[in-house]
N, C-alpha and C positions, 0 to 999 in steps of 0.2 A: 435422391442421391445426396448424402450429407457432404458438406464442404469441409475441407481440411482447414486447420488454423492458418496456414499460409494463404489460402484462398480468401479467407475472411479478412485477414490483415491486409492483403492486397486490395480487396474491394473497399475496405474501410479507408485506407490511405488515399486510394484513387478518388473515391467519392468526396472525401474531405477536400482534397486538392481541387477537384472540379468545382465544388461549391465556392471555394476561395477564388479561383480564377474567374468564374462567372460573376461573382460579386465584384471583383476588381474591374472586370470588363464593363459591367453596367455602371459602376461608379465613375470610371474614367470617361466613358461616353457622356454620362450626365454632366460631369464636371467640365469636360471640353465644350459641350454644347452650351452649357450655361455661361462659361467664360467667354466663348466666342460670341454669343448673343449679346452679352454685356459689352463686349468690345465693339460690335456693330452699332448698338444703341448709342454708345459714347461717340462713335464717329458720326452717327446721324445727328446727334445734338450739336456736334461741332459744325456740321454742314448747315443745320438750321440757323445757328448763331451767325455763321458767315453770310448766309442768305439774307438774314435780317439786316446785317451790317451793310451788305451790298445794296439792298433796297433803300436803306437810309441814305447812303451816299448818292444813289441815283436820284432820290427825291431832292436832296440838297443841291445837286448839280443842275437839275432840270426844273427846280422850283415847282414840282408837281408830278402827276402821273400821266399828264396828257400825251407825252411822247411815247409812253409805253402802252397805253390803252389801245387795243385793237391791233397791236403788232405782235403776232404770235411768235415770229422768229426771234425778235429781240427778247421776248419773255423766256423762250426756251434757252437762248444763249445765256441769259442772265442766270437762269437756274443751273445750267451746266458749269458756268464759270465759278459759281459759288461753292462747287464741290472741291474741297482741298485734296481729295484722293482720286480725282478723275484721271482717266487714262489719256493717252495722247490723242486719241480719236473718240468722238462720241459713239455710243452704241448705235446699231443699225436702226432700232425702233425709234430712237430720238432723231436721227437724220431723216427718217421717213416722215415723222410727224412735222419736222421743220419745213419739209417741202409741200406739205398739204396746204391747200388754200383755205380750209375751214379754220376759223380763228378760235373755235371753242377749245377750252383746256381747263382741267384735264379731261381725257376721254372717259366715257361711262364705263364702269367696271362690269364684267360679264356675270359676276356672282353677287348675290345680295349681302354677303358677309365678307367684306373686304379684310377684316381682321385675320382671316385665315390665310390670306395671301401675302406673299413677299412682293412688295411694290417699291419701286425706286421713289426717292423723294420727289423727283420731277413729276411723277404721275399723281402725287398726293397733295401738291402745293397749289393753293389758290391765293389771289391777291384781292384785298378788299380796301375800299376807301375808309376814311376815319368814321364815316357814318355807317359802315359795314355794308355798303352797297358793293356789288361785285364788279371788279375790273377784269380779272381772269378767273373763271370758275363756273360751277354749275349751280343753279338756284336750288335744285333738289338736294344738293349735298350740304347746304348750309347748316342743318341741324346736327350734322356729324362732325363739324369742324372743331378743332382746338386752335385757339387764336393766339398768335404771338404779336404783341404791339410793335409797330415801327415808329421810332421816335426821331423827331427833328427839333432841335432847340428845346428839348424837354417837353415837347408836345407830341401827342399821338397823331400821326399823319396818315396812318393806315394799319392794316393788319395782314399778317401772313397766316393763312388758314391751312391747316394740315388735316387731311382725311386720315382716318384710322387705318393701320396696316403695319406689317412688320418690315423692318429695313431689309432691303435686298442685298445679297452678297455679290461681290464681283466674281467674274469667272475664275480668277486666280484663287480667290478665297474658297469658292466651291470646290475647285480641284484640290486645294489644301485639305479641306474637310474629308473629301473622298479618299485621299491618300492616307489620312489619319485613320479613317474607318478601316481601310484595308490593312493598315499596319496593326491595328488593334486585333483584327481577326487572325492575322498570321501569328501575332504574339500569343494570342489565346491558344491557338492550335499547337504552337511550339511548347507552351507551358503544359498543355495536356499531355503531349508526348513525353516531355521530361518528367511530369508527375507520374505517368504510368511506369516509366523506367525506375524512378525513385521508389515508388510504391512496391514494385517488384523486388528491388534490392532490399528495402526495409523488411518486406515480408520474408525474404530469404534469411536475412541476418537474424531477425527476431524469431522466426519459425524454426531455425536450426537448433538452438538450445532447447526449445520446447519439444521438438521432435526427439531429441536425445533423452530428455527427461521422461517422455512418454515411453520410449523404448526401455529405459532403465526401470521404470515403474513396473512394466510388464515382466521384466526379468526378475525384479524383486518379488513379484507376486508368486513366482514359481520356485522361490527359495534361493536365488542367487544373491546372497547377502554381502558377498565380497565385492560387488560392483560399485564403482565410484564414478562420479561425474567430474569433468574438468571445470574448475572455477575460472572463467575467463574475464570477468568483469566485477565491478563493485556495486552494480545497480541491483534492482529487485530480482532480475534473473540470476545474478551471481549469488544473491542471498538464498534464492530458491534452491540453487545447486548445492550450496553449503548445507542448508537445512536437510536436503535429500541425503547428502553424504552422512550427516549426523544421524538421521533416522536409520539409514542402512547400517551404520556402525552399531547403533543401539540394538537393532534387530539381530545383527550378527552376534553381538555379545549375549543377547537373550537366548538365541539358538544354542550357542556354545554352553551357556549356563544350563539350559534345559537338558542338553545331552549329558553334561557332567552330572546334573541332578538325577537323571534316570540311571546313569551308570553307577553313581554313588549309592542310590537306593537299592539297586540290584545287588551291589557288592555287600552293602550292610545287611540286607536280608539273607543273602546267600550264606554268609559266614555262620550265623547261629543255626540256620537250617541244616547246613552241612554237618555241624557238630551234633545236632539232634539226630540226624540220620545215621551218622557213624555210631553214636552210642546205642541207638535202637537196633541197628543191624548187629552190633556186638551182643546185645541182649538176646536177639532172635537166634543167632548162631551159637549161643551158649558160651561165647568167649568171655563174656563178663556176666557174673552172677547178678540176679535181680535182688540187690540189697538196698538197705536204707540209703546208703551213700550214693548208689547209682540213681535212685529216685530223686534224691536231693540235687544231684548234678543236672538231671533232666529238668527238674523244676527251675533251677537257676537259669538254664539256657532259655526256657520258655519265658521267664520273667524278663530276661534281657531283650528277647524278641518283642515282648509286650511293651516294654519301655520304648523301644525304637518305634513301633507303630503308633504308640500314644504321642511320642514327640512329633512324628510326622503329621499326625492328625492336628495337634495343637498348632504346629507351624503353618499348616495350610489354612487353618481358620484365622490365624493372626495375619497372614498375608492377604487374605480376602477381606479382612476387617470384620469377620463373622464372629470373633470372640465377643461375648456379651460383656459390656462394661456398665456396671451400675455404680456410678461415681457418687460419693458422698464426701463430706469433710471428715478426714480421719487423721489420727496421730501416727505418722509413719514409724516413729521410734518404738512405740508400743507394739506395733505389729512385728517389727524386727525382733524385739525381745521375745515375743511369743514363739516365733520360728526358731530362734536360737535355742530356746528351752526344749522345743520338740526334737531338734536334731542333735542336741548335746550328747546323747549316748553314742551316736555314730562317730562323733569326733573323739570321744573318750576311748572308743575301741581302737583308734589309730594313734592315741596319745597325742592328739593335736590340741594345743592350748588355744583358747579363744579369749580375746580381750576386746571389750567394747568401750570406746572412749567417746563420751558425749560432751561436746563443747557448747551445746545450746544453753542459753541462760534460762530458758523456760520452754514449755510445750509449744510446738508449732503444728499447724494444720495444713494439709494439702488436699486438693480435690482429686480423689482417686477411688478406684475400685479396690476395696480391701482384699478380696479374693485374688485378683490379679497381682496386687502388690505382694501378697504372700507368696504367689507363684514365682514372682521375680526374685524375692529373697531366697526362697528354697533352691531355685536353680543356681544362684550364685554360691550359696553355702554348699550345696552338693558338688558343684564344680571344684571348689577349694578342697573339700574333703576327699574327692576322688583323685585329684592331681597333686596334692601336697604330700611330701614324704612323711613317713611316721616320725613321731617326736618333733613335728614341726609346730608352727603357730599361725594363727589367723588374727590379724588386728583389724577391727572395724572402727572407723572414725566418722563421727557425725558432726557437721558444723554448718554454719550459715554463711553464705557469700552473696551479699546483696539481697535480692528477692528470690534466691535459689537455695534449696536445701541440698547439701552435698554429702554423699555417703561414699567412703573409700573402703573397699574390701581388699586388704593387702595380706597375701600369704607368703610363706617361706618357700624355700627351694622345692622343686626345680623351677628355674626361670624360663622365660621365653625370649628368643632373640628379638632384638628391637625391630628388625625389618619385617618380622612376622606378626607384630602386634596388630596392625590394621586388618589382617586376614582372620583373626580369631572369631570375628562375627560372621564370617562366611559359613554357609551350610556345609556340614560334613568336614570342616577343616579341623585338623588336629596337628599339634606338634608331635611328630612320631617319636622323637627322642624321649619325651616325657609322658606320653599318654599311650594307652593301649585299650583295645576294645573290651578287654575283660573287666578292668577296673573302671574305665571311663565309659562315656556314652558314645553316641554316634556323631558328636560334633554339632548338635542342633540346639543345645541349651542356650548358648549365647545369642543365637539367631532369634530364638523366641523372646529372650530378654530384650533384645533390640526393639522388636515390635511392641512389646508391652510398654517400654519406656517412651517410645515415640507416640504411642496412643495417649500418653499422659503429658505430652508436650515437653518432654525432657530429653536429655542426651546421655549417652553412655560411651565410654571410651576405655581402652586398655593402655597401661603404661607400666614401666618397670617398678617393682616394689622395693622399698627400703630394706625388706627382709630377704632380698635376693630371689624373690619369686615374682608374682604377678599382682598388679593392682587394677581393680575394676572400679572406675569412678562413675557415679551416677549423679546427675543433677536434675532435680525436680522443682517446678515452680511452687512457691509457697502461696497459700491462699491469703488474700488481703483481708 
């Protein structure tokens, strides 16, 4: 069974917090034990120093150890009195040892490794003469002793021997450590509960927008492009929601453009087909005689249909990048002049004057496909020829601007409203007041021009013409 993103987030947050709490618990226990042991060791060193000092004073007062040797009670009392942190009453084991008649001290340990045991200082202390003979102690323990010299008048008069072992904790100290351990456990459990609650809250907060995005993505997959997500934050989730909204808007625009595209193609194809059908039915019914004019009219409709399908084919190829481009270094002005010469009769038939103004000081070269460049020029020239009134004019200006070659195609009336200029490069767009399907095309020529110019790393734009018509400006990079 797969886990939801909320469950994964919850488990991730909870596991992370558990590891942190466990690490903190172990570290705090280690730090407390270490600090407490250091505290006990410091107290033991203080007790050892006091005991050495007490023994030195005893030696000075009694001028020797004779009064102490063999007196177990006095030795135990001296050990107990030297403890600066002693309680009001000695512990039971010390009182019992004080009552025993056996003068041996310290008692033998039950285990062979006393370092593993917590032993009070009183059970680890031995007293030796200056020649290291035993006053109080065990002969078998001599190799294990660490000796502390007892001084009198800067002379060593004896040694305090200490058996190895850890310092013992007082009852209050043991209870303190137990309470701290219990507190740590309760704190850890409380932190785990709080962590689980926090992980659940975070999983819900973070999982809610992700669940919305998942639901929206499923809706988007079935065509609901109008769906938008609320942007509630400025973090990565907010950016994801904004990106999703941008994607949905782009898909919505693409779907609208696709529908317009299909509708426009259907409309553009239906018009010449309807004309052809009407004329053919008229010929079949005998309403219109089969004359040369009738055949020429049918041929014109077929050619318009052919131009439309060819434009559609060329546009689809350029959209897909499937147009073949064989780029070489060419002279764009020479190619322009060739196309002007080829189309000059068509302009003359409409009595449209053509003027070419070349401001270049010398030949320039651009890296382009000469066939596609010729197609670009012919589309623009045919566009001006089709949409410029008779007895009009077309001015073509060529000049250099930095590392760009600029070509302006400016024709005379009719013009285009300024707010419609950016739409001229849309597919099937026409300014209906100045264009018609009989003399003009299907509104695909400038779209094809845009693809050709962009394939040559150039730009194309429309702007008002000084001749009251339309200016198409093309900028192409000049070869270095």
